[in-house]
C-alpha positions as CSV (number, residue, x, y, z in Angstrom):
1,M,-45.7,6.9,3.3
2,S,-47.5,4.8,5.9
3,I,-46.3,1.7,7.7
4,K,-49.0,-0.9,8.0
5,P,-49.3,-4.6,8.9
6,I,-50.4,-7.3,6.4
7,L,-51.1,-10.9,7.3
8,F,-49.9,-13.9,5.3
9,N,-50.3,-17.6,6.0
10,T,-47.2,-19.8,6.2
11,D,-47.4,-20.9,2.5
12,M,-47.5,-17.3,1.3
13,V,-44.6,-16.3,3.6
14,Q,-42.5,-19.1,2.1
15,A,-43.5,-17.8,-1.4
16,I,-42.4,-14.3,-0.5
17,L,-39.1,-15.5,0.9
18,D,-38.5,-17.7,-2.2
19,G,-39.2,-14.6,-4.4
20,R,-42.2,-16.2,-6.0
21,K,-44.9,-13.9,-4.6
22,T,-44.9,-10.2,-5.6
23,V,-48.6,-9.5,-5.5
24,T,-51.6,-10.2,-3.2
25,R,-55.3,-9.8,-3.7
26,R,-57.5,-8.7,-0.8
27,K,-61.3,-8.4,-0.9
28,V,-62.8,-5.0,-1.3
29,K,-64.9,-3.9,1.7
30,N,-64.9,-0.2,1.0
31,P,-64.1,0.9,-2.6
32,A,-63.3,4.4,-1.4
33,K,-60.7,3.3,1.1
34,P,-57.8,1.2,-0.3
35,P,-55.8,-0.8,2.3
36,C,-52.6,0.9,1.2
37,I,-51.2,3.0,-1.6
38,A,-48.1,3.0,-3.7
39,G,-45.1,3.9,-1.5
40,D,-46.5,2.5,1.7
41,I,-44.4,0.0,3.6
42,L,-46.0,-3.2,4.9
43,Y,-44.6,-5.4,7.6
44,V,-45.6,-9.1,7.3
45,R,-47.4,-10.6,10.2
46,E,-46.8,-14.4,10.2
47,T,-47.2,-17.4,12.5
48,W,-44.5,-16.9,15.1
49,Q,-43.2,-17.6,18.7
50,H,-41.1,-15.6,21.1
51,L,-39.0,-17.8,23.3
52,S,-36.5,-17.4,26.1
53,E,-34.1,-20.2,27.1
54,L,-34.1,-21.3,30.7
55,D,-31.2,-22.3,32.9
56,G,-31.3,-25.4,35.1
57,N,-33.2,-23.4,37.8
58,E,-36.1,-22.3,35.4
59,Q,-34.6,-18.8,35.3
60,I,-34.6,-16.7,32.1
61,I,-31.0,-16.4,30.8
62,E,-30.3,-12.7,30.1
63,G,-30.4,-11.8,26.3
64,T,-31.6,-15.2,25.0
65,E,-35.0,-14.0,23.7
66,K,-35.5,-14.9,20.1
67,Y,-38.3,-15.0,17.5
68,Y,-39.1,-18.1,15.6
69,Y,-41.3,-18.4,12.5
70,A,-43.4,-21.3,11.4
71,A,-42.5,-20.7,7.7
72,T,-38.8,-21.5,8.2
73,D,-38.0,-22.5,11.8
74,T,-38.5,-25.3,14.2
75,I,-38.8,-24.4,17.9
76,P,-35.6,-25.7,19.4
77,F,-36.8,-26.9,22.8
78,D,-39.9,-28.0,24.6
79,T,-39.8,-25.7,27.5
80,Y,-40.3,-22.0,26.9
81,V,-41.1,-18.9,28.9
82,D,-44.0,-16.7,27.9
83,S,-43.9,-12.9,28.1
84,W,-45.1,-13.0,31.7
85,G,-42.1,-15.2,32.7
86,V,-44.1,-18.4,33.2
87,A,-42.4,-21.6,32.1
88,H,-44.4,-24.0,29.9
89,C,-43.7,-27.5,28.6
90,K,-45.4,-27.4,25.2
91,T,-44.6,-24.8,22.6
92,P,-47.5,-23.5,20.6
93,W,-47.2,-21.3,17.6
94,R,-48.8,-17.9,18.0
95,P,-51.2,-16.7,15.4
96,S,-50.0,-14.0,12.9
97,I,-52.7,-11.6,14.0
98,H,-50.9,-11.3,17.4
99,M,-47.4,-10.7,16.0
100,P,-46.0,-7.3,17.1
101,K,-44.2,-5.1,14.7
102,S,-41.0,-5.7,16.6
103,A,-41.0,-9.3,15.5
104,A,-41.4,-8.6,11.8
105,R,-38.6,-9.9,9.6
106,I,-40.2,-9.2,6.2
107,W,-40.8,-5.7,4.9
108,L,-42.6,-4.9,1.6
109,R,-42.8,-1.7,-0.4
110,V,-46.1,-1.2,-2.2
111,T,-45.5,-0.4,-5.9
112,D,-49.1,-0.4,-7.2
113,V,-52.7,-0.8,-6.0
114,R,-55.7,-1.3,-8.3
115,V,-59.2,-2.8,-8.2
116,E,-60.4,-5.7,-10.4
117,R,-62.7,-8.6,-10.4
118,L,-61.1,-11.7,-8.8
119,R,-61.6,-14.0,-11.8
120,D,-60.0,-11.5,-14.2
121,I,-56.6,-12.9,-12.9
122,T,-54.4,-14.2,-15.7
123,P,-52.2,-17.3,-15.5
124,D,-49.1,-15.0,-15.3
125,E,-50.7,-13.0,-12.4
126,A,-51.6,-16.3,-10.6
127,I,-47.9,-17.2,-10.7
128,K,-47.0,-13.8,-9.2
129,E,-49.4,-14.7,-6.4
130,G,-47.0,-17.5,-5.4
131,I,-48.5,-20.3,-7.6
132,H,-45.7,-22.6,-9.0
133,F,-45.3,-25.8,-10.9
134,C,-44.5,-28.9,-9.0
135,E,-43.3,-32.1,-10.9
136,C,-44.4,-34.6,-8.2
137,P,-47.3,-34.9,-8.7
138,D,-47.4,-32.9,-12.0
139,G,-49.4,-29.6,-11.6
140,F,-49.6,-26.2,-10.1
141,T,-49.8,-25.5,-6.4
142,W,-49.1,-22.8,-3.8
143,K,-47.8,-25.4,-1.3
144,G,-44.1,-26.1,-0.6
145,E,-45.0,-29.8,-0.4
146,T,-47.8,-31.0,-2.6
147,S,-50.2,-33.9,-2.8
148,M,-53.0,-34.7,-5.3
149,R,-55.3,-32.7,-3.0
150,N,-53.6,-29.4,-3.7
151,C,-52.2,-29.9,-7.3
152,Y,-54.0,-28.3,-10.3
153,T,-53.6,-28.4,-14.1
154,T,-53.4,-24.6,-14.4
155,P,-52.1,-21.7,-12.4
156,T,-55.6,-20.2,-12.3
157,G,-57.1,-23.4,-11.0
158,A,-54.5,-23.4,-8.2
159,M,-55.3,-19.8,-7.5
160,Q,-59.0,-20.5,-7.2
161,A,-58.3,-23.2,-4.6
162,L,-55.9,-21.0,-2.7
163,W,-58.3,-18.1,-2.7
164,D,-61.1,-20.2,-1.3
165,T,-58.9,-21.5,1.5
166,T,-58.5,-17.9,2.7
167,I,-62.3,-17.2,2.9
168,K,-64.4,-18.3,5.9
169,K,-67.1,-20.7,4.9
170,P,-70.0,-18.3,5.8
171,D,-68.5,-15.7,3.5
172,L,-67.9,-17.9,0.4
173,D,-71.2,-16.7,-1.2
174,C,-70.0,-13.1,-1.1
175,Y,-66.2,-13.4,-1.4
176,G,-65.4,-16.9,-2.7
177,W,-64.1,-17.5,-6.2
178,D,-67.5,-18.3,-7.6
179,A,-68.9,-15.0,-6.3
180,N,-66.2,-13.2,-8.4
181,P,-65.8,-10.3,-5.9
182,W,-64.0,-7.0,-6.5
183,V,-60.5,-7.3,-5.0
184,W,-57.6,-5.0,-4.3
185,V,-54.6,-6.0,-6.3
186,I,-51.5,-5.0,-4.3
187,K,-48.1,-5.3,-6.0
188,F,-45.0,-5.1,-3.8
189,E,-41.3,-5.6,-3.6
190,R,-39.1,-6.7,-0.7
191,C,-37.3,-3.8,1.1
192,E,-35.3,-3.2,4.2
193,K,-36.9,-2.3,7.5
194,P,-37.3,1.5,7.6
195,E,-34.9,3.3,9.9
196,E,-37.8,5.2,11.6
197,V,-39.3,1.9,12.9
């Protein structure tokens, strides 16, 4: 068993926390080297912030360090202290790629890994990717709050739009939905943080 990081955007973190997302697809770069195997543990890297409260003299109050997550939290104050002890007045979220393992709150056990073409996804599999039906406006989406711009008539249509939002524009010809690339299909279940971490 290996312990590895995996990045998810805020919408997908919310889908995992809601129990809607139990599978993820990742583009195949090297078919001989899967990103993980069944039994591996993944810790989710998400948009985050680490803050320390200040006393009236701009001093860090002992033991007040706390992690906040864009998927579920609002940052409770405008002044924060960065990891170097410098006070700032605006509070930016930190990108998921920079989140340390110690900040992880979501742990996943990989149950299956396979390879398939992206567009072989079924409507049921799209729903396991976090796609859900929203009544206002009527249609399928991956967002918590929807609008006509991210609402689709089928789960697969929503999955197509979701997938293309995760691919950089220069890579759409190789890895976008229309290119129908090979993808790793990684199934997982929530688990507790391993004791050895």
